[in-house]
N, C-alpha and C positions, 0 to 999 in steps of 0.2 A: 363280883361287886368290888373287891381289892383291884381288880384291873382297871376297872373305870375311875376308881379314886386315884390310882398312881398317875393315868394319863392327865388329869384334871391338875394333879399338883406340877406335872412337867410342863404343862402349857402355861401355866400361872407363873412359874419360875422364869419360864423364857420370856415372857411379856415383861417380868420386872427387870430382868437383866436388858432387854432392849431398850426400856425407858431409861434405866441409870445410863446407858452409853449415849443416848441422845443428850441427857441432860450435861453430861461431862463434855461432850462435844460443844454445846452451846456455851459452856461456861469458858471453854478455852479460846473460842474466837474474839479477836481484838474488838474493842467498841469502835463504832464509826468516829472520826474526829469531829469535834465541835467547830460549827461555823466560825470563821475569822471575822471578827468585827472590824467592818472598814467605813471609810468615808467615801463619798463619790462625788464626782463632778460631770453635770450634764453637758456634753460638747456643743458649744455655741459658736455661730459666727459673728465677727465683728469687725470694725474698721481700725487699723492702727497705723502710725507712723514709725517706721523703724530705718535703721541705716545698714544698707548691704555694704559689706567690707571686701576690698579687693587689694591684694599685694601690688606694690607700686615701685617704680624706678625713678628717681629723681635726675633729670637730665637737663644740661642747657639748651635754649634753643638755637643758638649758634656756638659752634666751637671748631677751631681751627689749629692744626700743628703748625708751628713755625719752622720753615726749613730755608736755608739760603738758596738763592738762585744763581750765585757766583762762587768760584772757589776764592780761598784765601785765608788770612788769619784774622781771628776776631779781636778788634782794636778797641771795642767799646760796649760797655753794658749799662744802659741808662734808666734803669728801674729798680725797685726794691721786689725780691722775690714774693710773691703772694698777694701783691698791691694790686688795687685797681688801676686801670689804665684808660686813657681816652682815645678815640678812633684820631688817627694820624700822629699819635704820639711816638717819638724815636724811642726804638727799643736795643738795637744793637747796630755795630758798624762794622765793616770788613774792610781791611787795608785797602785804601783806593789809589795808591800810588802807581800801580801798573795800568789801572782801569783809567786815571786821569791822563797818564801818558798817551794811551790809546785814544782817547778822545781828543785831545789836542794834535795828534797827529792825523786824526780824521778831518779835524776841522781845517788843518793846514792842505790837505789834499784837496778838500772841497774848495778852497780858495784858488788853489792852481787850476782846478777844472773850470771853475768860474770865469779866471783869465783868459783861459783858452778859449772858452765860450765867446767871450767878448770879442777876440781877435777873429775867430769864424766868423761871427756875426758882420763885422766891419768888412772882411774880405768879400763875403756874399753880397753885402749891400753895394759895395763899389764895383764888384763885378756885373751886377744887375744894372746899374748905371751906364756901364760902357756898353753893355749889352743893347741897352735902348738906342745908342749911336753906332751901333754895327762895328764898335772898335776892339772887339774881343771874341775869341772863338768861343762857340757854344760848348764845347767840351769844357773849357776852364771854367765856364759858369756851373755846369753840371758838377764839377769836382768841388767847386766852393760850396754849393748846396749840400752835397754829402758830407763835406768836412763840418758844416754848421750842424747837421743832424747828429753827427758822431758827437760833437762836442756837447750838444744837449743831453745824450744819453750818459756821458761820462760825468755830467754835472748830477743828474738825476741818482746815478749809482753812488756818487760820492755823498750825496745828501742820505741816502738810505744807509751808508756804512756809518755816517754820523749817528743817525737815529740809534743803530743797532748798538753802538759803542755806548752812546749816551744812556740807553737803557741799562748796559751792564753797569755803568758808572752809579746810575740811580739804585741798583739792586745791592749796592754795597751798604746801604743804609736800610734798616729794616723797620717799618711802622707798624702800629697798632692798627688792624684792619676794621675794627669796631670797639665799642665801649665794652668793658668786662674786666675779668679778674685774670691776672697772669699766674702762672704757676712757678716753680722753683728752676731756675734756669738749668738745662743739661749741659751746656757749655761754658767755660769761663774763658777769661781774657787770654789770649795768645793761643787759643785752639786753633787748629787748622781744621776748616770746614770744608765741606764738597758739597757742589750744587745739587740739589734734591735729595742729598743723602743723609747729612748730619741733622738730627732733631734737636733744634735750639730749646724750644719752649712749646707749651700749649695756653692757649688763652681762649678763654669761654665767656659767653654772656651770663650775667647772674641776677639781673631784675627785668620780668620775672623769670620764673623757673618753670621748666615743663615737667609733669609728673606724668609718666606713662603707666597706663593700667591695660590689661588684657581681659575685656570682656566676653562673655558667651554671645554666640550669635542669637540667642534667643531673647538678649537684652538689648539687641542693636537698635529696634524700633524705639524703645523707651529712650535711650541715649540720644538718638536723632532728634526725638521731640523736645528732650532738654535743650539741646543745642539750638534749635529753632527758636525756642522761646527765651534764649538767653539766660536760662537758670543758672543760679549760682554766683550772678554778678555782685548782688548785694544781700544775699542771704547765705544760710549755712547748709545749702543743698550739698555741697562737697567740703568735706572734711579732711584733713591730712592728719595721721598719727604718726609721730616721728618713732625713731628706732627704740627709744627709751621709753615709750608710751604715753609720752606727753601729747597732748593735742595742739597743734600748730594753730596759732591766734587769729589767722587771716583765711578766710575761705577762699575758694578757687571757682574756677568756672571751667566749661569745655572750651578748648581751643579749635581742635580738630578729630576727626575721625578718619582712620586709615582708609584706602581705598578699596581693600579686599578682605574676605575672611581667609585665615589660613586652615587650607583643608585638612592639615594634619591634626590640628587641636581643636577646630571648630570655633575659634576665639578670633577677636579682631581688636587692634590696637586703639585706644582712646587717649588723647592727650589732653590733660588739664593744664591750667595756668595757675599759679600761686605767686602773690608778691613775695618779694625777697629783699626789702629794704635794708634790713640788719645782716644781711648774709648769713642768715642761720641755715639756709638750705644749701647744700654742697652736691656737686655733680657726683653721681655714682652712689649716693645713699639709697637705701632701701627703706620703705615706708609702707604704711597701710592707708588706703583712701576709704572712707566711709562716705557713701552717697545716698542721701534721703530717699526712701521708697514711700512716696505717697500715693500709691496706687489705688483707685476707686473701687477695686474689687474687695469683696469682704473676704477674710479668711477664717478657717477654723483655728480656734485658740483653746488650750487647755493650760493646767498649771504644770510648770515645768518639772515639779515634784514627781508627777504621775510617769514620768518617762524612766525606762530602766535601759541601762546600756549592756550589751552583752557582745563581747568580741567586734566592737566596732559597728554594732546594728543597734538599733533602737526598737523597743518595745513599750506596749502599755498594757494594762489588764482593763478588760471592760467586764460589765457583769450584767445579768439579765434579773439581778435581785435575788438569785440563789446561789449561782455558781461563778467562778472567775475564768475569763478566757484571754488568752495572751495573743496580743496581735502586733505585728511587724508595723512600724510606721516610718514615713519619711519627714524629717524635721525642716522647718524653716528658720526665720530669724527668732532669736529670743528677746522678748520684749519685757523687761522687768522680771516679774515672776512668773510669766506665762511664755509660752513658745507657740509659734505657728506649726499647724500639721499641713503638709502638701499633701501626703496621700496615706491612706490606711485607715481613717476614721470617717464617719459620717456624722452629720449633723443630728443632735438627739441622743446619742449612744452616751452610756454612762461609764466613765473610766475611774478606776480606783486611784485614790490619791495618797493612801497610807497603808501601813501593814503590808507593804508589797514584799519584805522580806520573807513572809510567812506564806506566800502564795505559790501556787504552782497551777499548770493547766488543768480545770476541773474543779478545783478546790471550791468547797461549800463556803459561802459568806452570808454576813448577815449585815445589812446597811446599818449604820448607826447614824449617819448624818449626811444630808445632800449639800454641798457647798454652793455657794452663789457665785455666778460669774462675776468678774470684776471688771470695771470699766476699762478698755483698752488704753494703754499707756504708751507714751512717745517714748522710743528707745533713744538713749543717749550715749 
């Protein structure tokens, strides 16, 4: 009897100890984190006008380096550095003395050859008249004709020499090839200049100014259509953002698109034109061109505040109403407080718009409020 009682006491004690261990283990386990209260936004499609931005370089339509075509010393500078010049305006002169002397000598030689030609012509005419009366040997007539032809060649050569020397004399004066702005002179009075070598100055056209942008080949069709429609002539399809961030007050237009895509970069050059009445645009400036994108296709739009950046990549948190799930997205243009989603989301999904700093993949959430889609705005 005592033996059975002892076993009963042992069994009861073991059960009590096991129960106590389970209770202690349950008490030491961490409690599940409470759901994070969040607001969500339902992904929707919408139409929106925005500007695509491209880095650009400002360049003149015409630009030329002025170099002398004859040797000599610079004897005249007839402009103010950095001023506007007109086509045909005299800019520089080079010492003309040698070239003038050569020209006068060539003229004198031409006159001598023309005199010789007159004599040869008279001899030939007289010999032919005598030949009609059989009063001169045929050989003499042939000699006279040959002398006449040689005299004609001598005159032609003398005229060519006059033209050549005259060209050299004309090149001693350098004129502006077109309307534009001239730079700071690289050569001063008295400088010895060499034909084709010495850089005197650079002149470039300045109204309108060309603005070159490299566009991706996938945008080529859109640009071609804009060019055909003449977009940008009287509206703000093309805006220029100056280096200081100011918006240039005059809109531009497409001038031309290059002939071929660069296979190394997959881009093609498009050239725009902007008026430059006040000479605010200078050759070589860098700027940004904003091009209005009025594509008819609808885009997925979400609040920009829902986007999280991590090491150069962009993510959003979506939810099924119970848990948060991180998704990588590709962003398009930002339009006010919204941003276009190119890839990564589907219409109808719910993205979390606040409380993002408390979230991680699989975190429990509690939807507090669903935000309404705002009307798409036009980017400025």
